[in-house]
N, C-alpha and C positions, 0 to 999 in steps of 0.2 A: 534537313538541312543541303540543299544542295549548292556549293561554291564555284562561284567561276573560274573557268581554268588558270586565267590570267592572273584572277586576285590569288589563287595557291600556289602559284609559280611566286607571285612576290612575296608573302607567309614565308615559306618555305627559305626565300634569301634574308627575309629577317633574321628569321630564330633558328634555323639551322636545326642542329640536334633536340629542340625544343617544339618543335613544328606539331609533331603528334603528338604531342603534353595540351599542344594548346587547340587542335581539333578534338581529342576527347572532351576538354574543358566546356565547348560550344553545344555538349548534349547535357550538361549539367542546369539541375534550376536556375533560375535568375534570381541574385540577390535583390532583396526589398530594403529600400532604406529610409528615413525619420530623422529629421533635423531640426532640433529642436528652438524656437524663437527665442534668443537669449533676449529680446526686448521687453517680452512679458514674463519670464518665470526663468530660472537657473535650470541648466542639464540637472544636477545631480534632485532638484527638488521635483522634477518632471520624473525621473526616474522612481522616486517615491509615489506618484501620483498614477504614472501610466496603468491604463486599461489592460494591456497585452504584455509580454513580455520583449524584452527588449534587451542587446546586447553592443555593448561597444565598439566604434567603430574604431579600430588603434589610431588612424593618422585624425579624424574629425571629433575633436573634443565635444562637441553637443549632437554627434552624430548617431545614427543606431542603424541594428540590423534589425528586420520586424519579421516574423513569419509570415507566408502566403495566406493563412485564414487569419489575421487579423485585421476587422474590418475600420482600419485605422480613417479611410476616409468617408466616414458614416457615422463618424463621436462625434460627440458635441464638444470635444477641446479641440478636434479640426477646425469645426465653424468660429471657434473663439480666438483662432490663429497662435495656437502655442506651439505646432510644429508643422513642419512644410514635407510632403511625400515627395524624394529625390532618388534616383540613381544612388549610391554610394561613392562609387568615380565621381559622378558629374558634382560633388559637393569639394571635391581637391583642388580647385580653379578661387572659388572665392574664400577660402582656405588660404590658400598663398601668397594670395595679394595681402599685404600687411596695413591692413586699414586701422586709422585714430583718430578721434573722436571729433570734429570739424574740420575733415578734408573733405575738399569736393572732388567725389568721384564719379566714373561714367562709366556704365555697360553697356557696351555698345549695341550689342546682339541679345538682348535682356530676356524676350520671350521664350518659355509662360512664365518665370520670375524665380525659379529657384538659385539662381547666384544670386540677381539682386535684392532678392528679399534676407539673404544674409550678410552683402555687403552694407545698406542700410541698419540692420540692426547692430551691425557693429561698430556704426556712425554714434549710438546713446543719444538720438535725439540732435547731434550738432552738426555743423556743415552740411552737405549737399550731396544728392546721390539723382543725378542723371540716367534716368532708365528708359531706351530709344529700343526700338521696334520698327523697320520698314514697312512691315504688314499690320495696316491699322487695326484689322480684325485680333491678331495677336497682342496688338498693344493693349486691346481693351480687356484678354484676359490676363495681362501682366497688372495692369492697374487694380483690379481686381483683388490679386496677391498680395498686391504691395498697402491696400488699403486693409483686407483679412488682417494681416501682420501688426495693425495698427502706426502706420510708417507714416509721416507728416514732412520730412523734411525732403520731399521728393519733387522731380520735374518726372512726368512721363510724356514724350514725344515717339512720333513716328515719321522719321525722315530719314534718308542718305546719309550715312557719313559723312560724304564732301558738302552736303549741304550745314550737317551739322558744325562741321569744323569753320565755316564762314561765322557763325555767331563766337567758338566758343576758343579763341587762337590761346593756346598756351594756358587754360584754363585751370586743366586739374591736376589733382597732387596724385591720382590713381586712375585704369584704365583697362577694364578687361574686357576683353574681344575673345566671347567664344564662337570662334567661327562655324559660318556655315560650311558642311563637308562631306566626304561621300559618306562617313557614318558607317564605316568598315568595324570601328569596336562597340557597334550596337547590334551585328548581324543574329547575336543569339539570343537577347531581348525581342528585337523586333525583325523578324524576316523578310517583310516588304521592303526593309533599308537596301536588300540584294535586290530587286528591281530596279531603287531609285540609282542605284551605285552603276548600274550595266546601263541605264536610258545619260547619266551626267558621272561621270570618272573624276578623277582626281584632276585629270586637266584644268578641269571644266572649274571646279571650287580651288583650285590653288588660284588662278586669277581673281575670283572675287577677293578672296582673304590678302591679295597682298595689295588690291583695293583699299579694300577697308583699314588695315594697316599702317599704311602712307597715309589717310586719312586721321589715323588714330594719334600717329606722331605730330600733325600739325597741332592738335586737343592737348596736346602734355607738356607741362611746364616744366621748364628744364630741374632736372633733380629728383623731377614725379618719376613713377616706375609705372608700367602697361605690362600686364597678365594674358596672354595668348595661349587659346586652348584649342582644341579639335578634339572628336569622339572617334579619332579615326589612325590609322597607323600608317599609310600609307606617304614616305620621306617626301614626298613632293609638298606635301600640304602640312607637313612639320619642319621637318628640319630643313627643308627645301625655301618653304614661305618666310623662313627667320632668315637664313642667309640671304636671302631677296634683299629684304626690309637692312640687316646691317649693310650690305653691297652698299646701297641706295640711302643708310642714313647715320652716317659715321658717328655723329650724336648719341645712340644706342648699341648699348653692350650688353650681353647676355648674363645676369648675374645668379646667384645662389640668395633661395631664401633664408631665413636664419637657424642657427644651426643645431637647433634641438627640431627644427621641423626637420632637417634635411636627414637628420638621424632617423628621425620616425619614418620616412620615408622609403630608408635604407630597410631599416629594419620589416616594414609591410611588403617589403618584395619589388618594388619600384624598380625600372631601369632607368640607365640614365639617355642621354640621347646619344645621336648615331652620326658624329659627322663623317665617319670615313665611309657613307654610305653617298656624300656628295662629292663630286670633284672640286677640290678645293676648299673642301667643307672647314669650317672655323671651329679650333679647338673648343673656343669658347661652349658649342654647339651641347658638349658633354655636359654642361650644365643643366639641360632641358630634361625631362621628366616622361616615362612611357611606364602607361597601366597597361597587361595582361590580363584577360581572365583567367588565367591557370596558374599565374603567379599573385595576386591580389581576389577578395573575395567582391567583384564586381566588374566593369565594364570595360572596356577598352578607352583609356582616352592620352593624349599628350599635353603638356603642357610647358612654359617655359616663360620666367619673370623675364622683364628687362626696364634696365635704366637708364633715361635719358641724360647727357651730361650737361654741368652748370649747375645752377641752384637759382632759383626764388624766394626769396622767403616770403612768409604769409604776412609780413607786413606789406611789402610791395601788393600782394594781393589786396589787402585790404583799400590800398590806396587808389587802386585800378579800379573797384566794383564802387567805391564814392565816387568817383566819375562821370559811372553809368548811370543809364535812366533807378531813379527812386522806384521802389517795388509799386506797380500799379499807377502809374504816373505813364506820360508822353509828353515827348517834345512838343516843339509847337509846329514843327515841320511832321510828325510824325501822329498817326493817327492811335487811338486805345487800343491795346493789343484785345485778342480775342477769348475766348473762354473754350473751352470742349465742345459746347453746345453752337458754337459759331458765330455766340455774339461779341458784342464788345465790352469788356471789362473798366467800368470808370470809376474815379472813387468818389463815395458819395460827398456830397456838401454838406446839410445842413446835420448837426451834432445830434438832433433828436431821430436819425436816420438811425442810428445806432442803439439805443435806448432797450427794445427790445432783447436787442445781443445781451450791452452789457450786465440786464438784468438778469437774462439765463445763465449768462457764467458767475457771476457775481453769488451761484449758488453752489461752485464749487469747494469742498472742504479747502480750508483756510492752509493744511499743511499739504494740497495737492502741489506738481510740480506745474502744472498746468496753472492753476491761480496765480502763481510765483511768476510765470514766464510768459505769458497769456494775457492774462489783465491789464498788466503796464502798459501791453503793447495797443493793445484798446483803446486806453485812455492816451494815447501819445496823439500829439498832433500828426506826426508822422508817421500814423499806423499802417503795418501793412498787410490791408485789406483791400479787393476788390471785387465787386459786385459786375453781375451778368444773369442776363434773365433771372433779376433776383437771387441769385446765388450768391454766399459771401465764402470768399477761398483766404485763408490766412498764409500768403507767400513764406516761403523758406528765405533766409538772407543771402545776399550775394547773388542774385542773378541780375545776369545781364539784360539788354535790350532782344526779348523774345517777339519783336514786331515781323511778320512776315512768317515764322517758324509755325512747322503743322506740329501741335502738341495736345494732349486728351487732360493731362491733369496738371495744375502747380499748385504745390506747396499741399493744403488740407480743404478740403467740402467742407465748411464748419455747419452749412445748413442754407435753408430759403429764410430769406427776411421780405416779408412783403405783409402787408393791410395790418400794419404794427404787429406782428406775431413773428418770434422766428420759430420755425422747426429747425432741431437738430438733423442731419445726416448719419448715413448708415457709417460712413468713415470714422464720425468725430465718437462715434459711440466707441469703435474699435479702437481708438486713440487714448481712451480714457483707460487709468489702471486700478487696480483694488482701491478701494477708499477714496479715489476720489470724489462720485458722487456721492450724496445723500442718501438718495432715494432710490431702494432697486428692491427687485425681486429675483432672490436669488434660490438657483435651483440645483438639487444633488445630479450630479452624470447621469443618474440612473433613473431619476424622477419622468413619470410619462407628461408630465408638463413640458417639460424642455422639450421633446420632440414633438410636442402639440405645437409648441411655440414656433420652433425652427421650419414647419411645415404649415406657420401664415394662420394658426386656426388662432380664434379670439376664446383668452381662457377667463370664465369664471374666478373671485376671488375667494373663494374657500379651496382650488384648487392649486394656490400660490404656497408653499411651501415655508416663505419667510419674503415678510415684506420689512421694508428698514423702519425704525424706529425716527418719529417725527410728530413733533408738537403738533401740528395741521393737519394732520390725518384726512378730518374731511376736506379742506383744498385740495389736497393731494386727488382725492377720490375726486373731486370735482374737474378734474382734468389737469393735473400734473403730471410732467416728465419722469415715466420711470426707469431707468436702466435696468436689462434683462439681463443676468449674470446666470452662469454655470460656475458653481463651486468660488464666485468671485470674479472668478473671471467674465468682462462683455463680450452680449453677442449683438444686443441690439436695443432697440427701446420699443416700449410700450404707455399706457395710457391709462388709468386706471379712473374709469367713467360709470357711474351706475351700478357699481359692483364686480366690473368684469374689465380684466384688462385686455384693453385693444390694440393689437398686435402694429405693429409699427417697424417691422423687421422689412431690410430691402426687398420689396418683391422679386427683382434678378435674382435675388441668395436665396430664394424659399425652396425646400427639400421637394 
């Protein structure tokens, strides 16, 4: 690996006597990581069922090191959304931002979804996650990962930060800005980043970062917190961008995370920020954190937690939301909102339109959290449903008017309602939990049938490991919807027809 001379000089100035140790670390193998989806399974339970060895990452409660030989992306547990494969250091920003259920959270540069999936999982189904990426292609990959995790209280957008700020002024409790950067901290993992560094150096990215940060501050409520992170080492992009923000936004200050986390960071080998690297650098920059590959078992990273002065209570937020448009409706001067497919969303008018949908959801087990939360919503005259291209979406609470905003998903795509039939979606299957649906086909993780299902094949009934009991088995075999699972964790839908399981796995997800 040939490092640019200018880069080497900067790192020598940063690390001093530790520079040679850093250079040696670049020749060591890259650490691979896995983060458990705690919205589906607790970390301890995953440890018990993990098909490959896992070693705890000290500063990430649900993070693990895995060996290079582990075929983690080709295991049914991955397809069931039980974990996300992520570089260990990259797990740190989402861990540091203190998310509480009910928060409104923005991941401003969210693709491919490693941080967004963790933020949404920690919301525990309450509040809202807005996950944005300016690239529409990358945003589609982001959406898939969020749906794979079974997350429903989401809004996936593909807009510039400045345009988002027009729709969400002082709206969010927490914002994560994992900013585009020169990628110096990833040189070991991805040597091609060196060429990108030579084409667009720290000066180019620092300009972008500062624009993004200023837009983010506009969207942060008083008293809210913002986590800024990069995967680079250069002071211009790290302490320099934070100092730029402090100079122009006096209501912002750098704060320390919770004391237990800070202690864990120091014990794990993190460095403090370096205010002395800047002319007139604020002392509070020492509350930032730097990760170096010769000190931690991971790649390079930088993070800073900031807070906005003032306070806005959740009661005030609720009043603001009530004054905005109701989900799925439009004012007289506005056109209806658009779906991800480009068609307008309209509220269904006749009650009969929802009959197949109600009948489908009535099959949920009575003790299912979805039955207790979604069914009352469907029966309400002000139900949060919107239609588009015969598709039905269940919107999360608290959305402002989104007219004119480019988005890929609002809430959960329940399925398609057409010709007096309801066809459930892949996203709905992934949102269901153990025991939510009464009719399941449950494979073990080593059953050949589960791999055939993930490849899109039709399965003969004799190959089905376990079919859940029900009195009207004949009706089920005549075309009832089965939830196909691995060890009780949903993978997708199937239909039992004439002794065979017709595969309804999402065609875009097929192995």
